[in-house]
C-alpha positions as CSV (number, residue, x, y, z in Angstrom):
1,X,26.1,-114.6,77.9
2,X,22.5,-115.2,78.8
3,X,20.0,-112.4,78.0
4,X,17.1,-111.7,80.3
5,X,14.0,-112.0,78.0
6,X,12.0,-109.8,80.4
7,X,14.5,-107.0,79.9
8,X,14.3,-107.5,76.1
9,X,10.5,-107.2,76.1
10,X,10.5,-104.2,78.3
11,X,13.0,-102.4,76.2
12,X,11.0,-103.2,73.0
13,X,7.8,-102.0,74.6
14,X,9.4,-98.7,75.7
15,X,10.9,-98.1,72.3
16,X,7.5,-98.6,70.6
17,X,5.7,-96.5,73.1
18,X,8.1,-93.6,72.6
19,X,7.1,-93.4,69.0
20,X,3.4,-92.8,69.9
21,X,1.9,-89.5,71.1
22,X,0.9,-89.3,74.7
23,X,-2.6,-90.3,75.5
24,X,-4.6,-92.3,72.9
25,X,-2.9,-94.4,70.2
26,X,-2.1,-92.7,67.0
27,X,-5.0,-94.3,65.2
28,X,-7.5,-92.7,67.6
29,X,-6.0,-89.2,67.4
30,X,-7.9,-86.6,65.4
31,X,-7.6,-82.8,65.1
32,X,-10.1,-80.7,67.0
33,X,-13.3,-79.9,65.1
34,X,-14.0,-76.4,63.9
35,X,-16.9,-75.2,65.9
36,X,-19.4,-73.2,63.9
37,X,-22.8,-71.6,64.6
38,X,-25.7,-71.7,62.1
39,X,-28.7,-69.4,62.5
40,X,-32.2,-69.6,61.1
41,X,-35.8,-68.9,62.1
42,X,-36.1,-72.7,62.4
43,X,-38.2,-75.3,60.6
44,X,-37.9,-78.1,58.1
45,X,-36.1,-75.9,55.5
46,X,-33.0,-76.4,57.6
47,X,-32.9,-79.9,56.1
48,X,-29.6,-79.4,54.4
49,X,-27.9,-78.7,57.8
50,X,-29.7,-81.5,59.6
51,X,-28.8,-84.1,57.0
52,X,-25.2,-82.9,56.6
53,X,-24.8,-83.4,60.3
54,X,-26.7,-86.7,60.6
55,X,-24.9,-88.3,57.6
56,X,-21.5,-87.2,59.0
57,X,-20.6,-84.9,56.2
58,X,-19.7,-82.0,58.5
59,X,-17.4,-84.3,60.5
60,X,-15.7,-85.5,57.3
61,X,-14.6,-81.9,56.8
62,X,-13.6,-81.5,60.4
63,X,-16.6,-79.3,61.3
64,X,-19.1,-79.3,64.1
65,X,-22.2,-77.2,63.7
66,X,-24.5,-75.8,66.4
67,X,-27.9,-74.6,65.2
68,X,-29.2,-71.4,66.8
69,X,-32.9,-70.5,66.3
70,X,-33.6,-66.8,66.3
71,X,-36.9,-65.0,66.3
72,X,-36.4,-62.2,63.7
73,X,-34.4,-61.3,60.6
74,X,-32.9,-58.1,62.3
75,X,-31.5,-60.3,65.0
76,X,-30.0,-62.7,62.5
77,X,-28.4,-59.8,60.5
78,X,-27.0,-58.3,63.7
79,X,-25.4,-61.6,64.8
80,X,-23.9,-62.2,61.4
81,X,-22.7,-58.6,61.2
82,X,-20.7,-59.0,64.4
83,X,-19.4,-62.4,63.3
84,X,-21.0,-64.0,66.3
85,X,-22.6,-66.5,63.9
86,X,-20.8,-67.7,60.9
87,X,-23.6,-69.0,58.7
88,X,-27.2,-68.1,58.5
89,X,-30.3,-68.7,56.4
90,X,-31.8,-65.2,56.1
91,X,-34.9,-64.4,54.1
92,X,-34.8,-61.7,51.4
93,X,-36.0,-58.9,53.6
94,X,-35.1,-55.2,53.1
95,X,-32.8,-55.4,56.1
96,X,-30.6,-57.9,54.3
97,X,-30.1,-55.5,51.4
98,X,-29.7,-52.5,53.8
99,X,-26.9,-54.2,55.7
100,X,-24.7,-53.9,52.6
101,X,-25.4,-50.2,52.4
102,X,-24.1,-49.9,56.0
103,X,-20.9,-51.6,54.9
104,X,-21.8,-54.8,56.7
105,X,-20.1,-57.2,54.3
106,X,-22.4,-60.2,54.5
107,X,-22.0,-62.7,51.7
108,X,-24.9,-64.5,50.0
109,X,-23.4,-67.8,49.0
110,X,-26.1,-70.3,48.4
111,X,-29.7,-71.4,48.9
112,X,-31.5,-72.3,52.2
113,X,-35.0,-72.2,50.6
114,X,-36.2,-71.8,47.0
115,X,-39.2,-72.5,44.9
116,X,-38.7,-75.0,42.1
117,X,-40.9,-77.4,40.1
118,X,-42.2,-80.0,42.5
119,X,-40.6,-78.2,45.5
120,X,-42.6,-75.3,46.9
121,X,-43.4,-74.9,50.6
122,X,-44.6,-71.3,50.1
123,X,-48.0,-70.9,48.3
124,X,-51.0,-68.6,47.8
125,X,-54.2,-70.1,49.2
126,X,-57.8,-68.9,49.3
127,X,-60.9,-69.8,51.2
128,X,-62.9,-72.5,49.2
129,X,-65.8,-70.1,48.3
130,X,-63.4,-67.9,46.3
131,X,-61.8,-70.7,44.3
132,X,-63.0,-71.0,40.7
133,X,-62.2,-73.1,37.7
134,X,-59.0,-71.3,36.8
135,X,-56.3,-69.3,38.6
136,X,-57.3,-66.2,36.7
137,X,-61.0,-66.5,37.8
138,X,-59.9,-67.2,41.4
139,X,-57.6,-64.2,41.5
140,X,-60.4,-62.0,40.1
141,X,-62.7,-63.2,42.9
142,X,-60.1,-62.0,45.4
143,X,-60.1,-58.5,44.1
144,X,-60.9,-56.2,47.0
145,X,-60.5,-59.0,49.5
146,X,-58.2,-59.3,52.6
147,X,-55.0,-61.3,52.0
148,X,-53.1,-62.4,55.0
149,X,-49.3,-62.9,55.0
150,X,-46.1,-62.2,56.8
151,X,-45.0,-58.6,57.5
152,X,-44.6,-56.2,54.6
153,X,-40.8,-56.3,55.1
154,X,-40.9,-59.9,53.9
155,X,-40.5,-61.8,50.6
156,X,-44.1,-62.9,51.1
157,X,-45.3,-59.4,50.5
158,X,-43.4,-59.4,47.2
159,X,-44.8,-62.7,46.0
160,X,-48.4,-61.7,46.7
161,X,-47.8,-58.5,44.8
162,X,-46.3,-60.4,41.8
163,X,-49.3,-62.8,41.7
164,X,-51.9,-60.0,41.7
165,X,-49.8,-58.1,39.1
166,X,-49.9,-61.1,36.8
167,X,-53.6,-60.8,36.8
168,X,-53.8,-57.1,36.1
169,X,-54.1,-55.9,39.7
170,X,-51.9,-53.9,42.0
171,X,-51.6,-53.1,45.7
172,X,-54.8,-51.0,45.8
173,X,-56.9,-53.9,44.5
174,X,-56.6,-55.9,47.7
175,X,-55.9,-55.4,51.4
176,X,-52.7,-57.0,52.6
177,X,-53.1,-57.9,56.3
178,X,-50.1,-58.9,58.4
179,X,-51.0,-62.2,60.1
180,X,-48.5,-64.4,61.8
181,X,-48.1,-67.8,60.2
182,X,-49.4,-69.8,63.2
183,X,-52.5,-67.7,63.3
184,X,-53.5,-68.0,59.6
185,X,-55.7,-71.1,60.0
186,X,-57.8,-69.4,62.7
187,X,-58.0,-66.2,60.6
188,X,-59.2,-68.2,57.6
189,X,-61.7,-70.2,59.7
190,X,-63.2,-67.0,61.2
191,X,-63.2,-65.3,57.8
192,X,-61.0,-62.5,59.1
193,X,-59.0,-63.1,55.9
194,X,-60.0,-64.4,52.5
195,X,-56.7,-65.7,51.3
196,X,-53.1,-66.0,52.4
197,X,-49.5,-66.3,51.5
198,X,-48.7,-69.3,53.6
199,X,-45.7,-71.5,54.4
200,X,-45.5,-75.0,55.6
201,X,-46.3,-76.5,58.1
202,X,-49.1,-73.9,58.4
203,X,-49.9,-74.1,54.7
204,X,-50.6,-77.9,54.9
205,X,-52.7,-77.5,58.0
206,X,-55.0,-75.0,56.3
207,X,-55.4,-77.2,53.3
208,X,-55.8,-80.5,55.2
209,X,-58.5,-78.9,57.4
210,X,-60.2,-77.7,54.2
211,X,-60.0,-74.1,55.4
212,X,-58.3,-73.1,52.1
213,X,-57.3,-74.3,48.6
214,X,-54.0,-73.7,46.9
215,X,-54.3,-71.0,44.2
216,X,-50.6,-70.9,43.1
217,X,-47.3,-72.4,43.9
218,X,-45.6,-69.1,42.9
219,X,-42.8,-70.8,41.2
220,X,-43.1,-68.7,38.0
221,X,-42.1,-65.6,40.1
222,X,-38.9,-67.1,41.3
223,X,-36.6,-68.0,38.4
224,X,-34.3,-70.9,38.5
225,X,-31.7,-70.3,41.3
226,X,-34.0,-67.6,42.8
227,X,-33.6,-68.3,46.5
228,X,-36.2,-66.7,48.7
229,X,-34.0,-67.5,51.8
230,X,-30.3,-67.4,50.8
231,X,-27.5,-69.0,52.8
232,X,-25.4,-66.2,54.2
233,X,-21.8,-66.1,55.5
234,X,-20.5,-63.5,57.9
235,X,-17.6,-61.4,56.5
236,X,-15.0,-63.0,58.8
237,X,-16.2,-66.6,58.0
238,X,-16.2,-65.9,54.2
239,X,-12.6,-64.7,54.5
240,X,-11.6,-68.1,55.8
241,X,-11.8,-69.7,52.3
242,X,-10.8,-73.3,53.1
243,X,-13.2,-73.6,56.1
244,X,-16.0,-71.8,54.4
245,X,-15.6,-73.9,51.2
246,X,-15.6,-77.1,53.3
247,X,-18.8,-76.0,55.0
248,X,-20.4,-75.5,51.6
249,X,-19.3,-78.9,50.4
250,X,-20.8,-80.7,53.4
251,X,-24.0,-78.6,53.2
252,X,-24.3,-79.2,49.5
253,X,-24.0,-83.0,50.1
254,X,-26.8,-82.7,52.7
255,X,-29.0,-80.8,50.3
256,X,-28.4,-83.5,47.6
257,X,-29.4,-86.2,50.1
258,X,-32.7,-84.2,50.6
259,X,-33.3,-83.9,46.8
260,X,-32.6,-87.6,46.3
261,X,-35.1,-88.5,49.0
262,X,-37.9,-86.1,48.1
263,X,-37.4,-86.2,44.3
264,X,-36.4,-89.8,43.8
265,X,-37.5,-91.6,47.0
266,X,-34.0,-92.6,48.0
267,X,-33.7,-93.3,51.7
268,X,-36.8,-91.2,52.1
269,X,-38.1,-92.5,55.5
270,X,-34.7,-91.9,57.2
271,X,-34.4,-88.4,55.7
272,X,-37.9,-87.5,56.9
273,X,-37.2,-88.8,60.3
274,X,-34.0,-86.7,60.5
275,X,-35.7,-83.6,59.4
276,X,-38.6,-84.1,61.8
277,X,-36.1,-84.6,64.7
278,X,-34.1,-81.5,63.7
279,X,-37.1,-79.3,63.3
280,X,-38.7,-80.7,66.4
281,X,-42.0,-81.5,64.7
282,X,-43.9,-84.8,64.3
283,X,-42.8,-87.1,61.4
284,X,-46.3,-87.0,59.8
285,X,-46.1,-83.2,59.6
286,X,-42.9,-83.4,57.5
287,X,-44.1,-86.4,55.5
288,X,-47.4,-84.8,54.5
289,X,-46.1,-81.2,53.9
290,X,-45.4,-79.5,50.6
291,X,-41.6,-80.0,50.2
292,X,-39.4,-76.9,50.2
293,X,-36.9,-76.3,47.4
294,X,-33.2,-76.6,48.2
295,X,-31.0,-76.0,45.2
296,X,-28.6,-79.0,44.9
297,X,-26.0,-76.8,43.1
298,X,-26.5,-73.9,45.5
299,X,-26.8,-71.2,42.8
300,X,-28.2,-67.8,43.2
301,X,-30.0,-65.7,40.6
302,X,-28.8,-62.1,40.7
303,X,-31.6,-60.9,38.4
304,X,-34.2,-62.2,40.9
305,X,-32.4,-60.6,43.8
306,X,-32.4,-57.3,41.9
307,X,-36.1,-57.6,41.2
308,X,-36.9,-58.1,44.8
309,X,-34.7,-55.2,45.9
310,X,-36.4,-52.9,43.3
311,X,-39.8,-53.8,44.7
312,X,-38.6,-52.8,48.2
313,X,-37.3,-49.5,47.0
314,X,-40.5,-48.8,45.1
315,X,-42.5,-49.5,48.3
316,X,-40.1,-47.2,50.3
317,X,-39.1,-50.2,52.5
318,X,-35.6,-49.7,51.4
319,X,-33.9,-46.3,50.9
320,X,-31.8,-47.2,47.9
321,X,-30.5,-50.2,46.0
322,X,-27.4,-52.1,47.1
323,X,-24.8,-53.5,44.8
324,X,-25.9,-57.1,44.1
325,X,-22.5,-58.0,42.8
326,X,-21.0,-57.0,46.1
327,X,-23.5,-59.2,48.0
328,X,-23.2,-62.4,46.1
329,X,-20.2,-64.7,46.3
330,X,-20.5,-67.8,44.2
331,X,-17.0,-69.0,44.7
332,X,-17.9,-71.4,47.5
333,X,-20.7,-73.2,45.6
334,X,-18.6,-73.2,42.4
335,X,-15.7,-74.9,44.3
336,X,-18.1,-77.4,45.8
337,X,-19.7,-78.3,42.4
338,X,-16.2,-78.6,40.9
339,X,-15.4,-81.3,43.5
340,X,-18.8,-83.0,43.8
341,X,-19.9,-82.7,40.2
342,X,-23.1,-81.1,38.8
343,X,-26.3,-82.4,40.2
344,X,-29.0,-83.2,37.6
C-alpha cells in the first residue's frame, strides 16, 4: 500500500509539537524572576548591587532587583519594618538599634560600606591653615573649632568623637555643627566651619578644590569587618532562606568584582562606568574619588556594633542597648563564602 509522505510528515510534526510546552520552545522557557526591592540613600557605595546586576549575577540566581533611593534612615527602617522593601543599606544610626527594641526584627547580614586599608570614602578633613606636620598637631589646632558633619544621629558623629578622643579631647573641646554633605564645600570656603567629617563625592570635591586637606581616614576606629552601613534584610525576606542566601551570593560576587577592580585593576574601566551609571554621576567623579570599602566576605564585627551603640546610649540618642546577637545574622554570608570560597 502506498503511504502519503505528506501525512507522515504532518503526523511526526504534531507528535513532536505535543511534547513541547505551549508558546516558546523548551530551550527558551525560564522561570519567572523573583522581584526584589533594594533601598539606600543612593551613591557609589551601592556598587555591589550595580555590579551584580550588570554582570548578570542576580539573573543567574533568578533574581531581579529594583533600586529605591530614599531620603532618610527613618524612612528606610519603616519600609524594611513593613517588609515593603526586602534589602536595604542602612547606616548605623540610633534608629537602626531602636528598631530591635520595638520588636522590629530586621537582620544585619553584611556590608554595604566599610572602612578598610586603601578603601575609605569617609574621612576627617580640615581647612589648610589648620593642617600641621602631624595628625596630633593638626587635631590640637582644631581644639575649640567648628567641625561640620552629618546629623548627631549618624555614624559620622561617632567617628568625629573617636578621633578627638584619641587626641585627648572630648565633646566639649570642639563644636559639632550639622552641615548637609552637599553644603560642606561652601561652608569650608566661607570659613563657617574649620573642619568636617566628609563623604565622597563631597570629600573629593573639597580636597580637589583645595578647600581642605585630609586629616584622617578613620580606619583605626572601624575594626576589620566594622561596617558603618550594614546590609539589612527585612524579617520576612530573611525567613526565605533560599532566596535570601541567593541574593547574598550574587551581591557578594558583585562586591568581589569591585574589589578586584579597585584593588587589583581588573576590568577597572568597565566597573567605574557601571558604578557611575548606577549612581547617576559623571565617570570622572567615580574615577577620582576615594574608594569606599565593601567587604568581599560580607562579615560584620559585633564588637564594633556594640561600641557604636554604647556611644549613642551615652549621648542619650538611644534609650537603652539592644541585643546585638539578635540583630546580626551571619548565616547568609557564611553560606555564600562556603560556596564561593574565601576572598583574600
